[in-house]
N, C-alpha and C positions, 0 to 999 in steps of 0.2 A: 735082557736085552734081545731076547728071541722074540719073534713078531707072532701073533696070534694064526691061528689058522685059519680062520675065516678072514680076516685081512690079508692073510698073502695070499687066499683064494682069489679075492677080489682085485689084486694086483696080478694078473694073469700076464697082462701086456709088459709090464716090467721084468717078469722073472724073461720072458721071451727074448726081451731086449738085451738083458744082461749075457743070455747064453749069446746072442746073435753078437756084440761087441768080445765074447771072448775069444767066441773064432775068428773074428775080424782082426783083433790083436794078436793073434798068435799066428794069422796070414800076415800080418803087416812085419810082425819081427822076424818072421823066415823071409820075407821079401828082403828085409832092409839086411839080413845075415847075407842072403845070396848076393848081393848087391855090393856090401861092403869086402865080401871074400869072394871074387869070380874063380 
């Protein structure tokens, strides 16, 4: 199930996008938590 190293290296944009989405979701969850619990 693990992707090949060459294919993973070719999809560097998707990895950067996944990291960005991870931080964005973390910020979104923290923002919602503050909104629900002022």
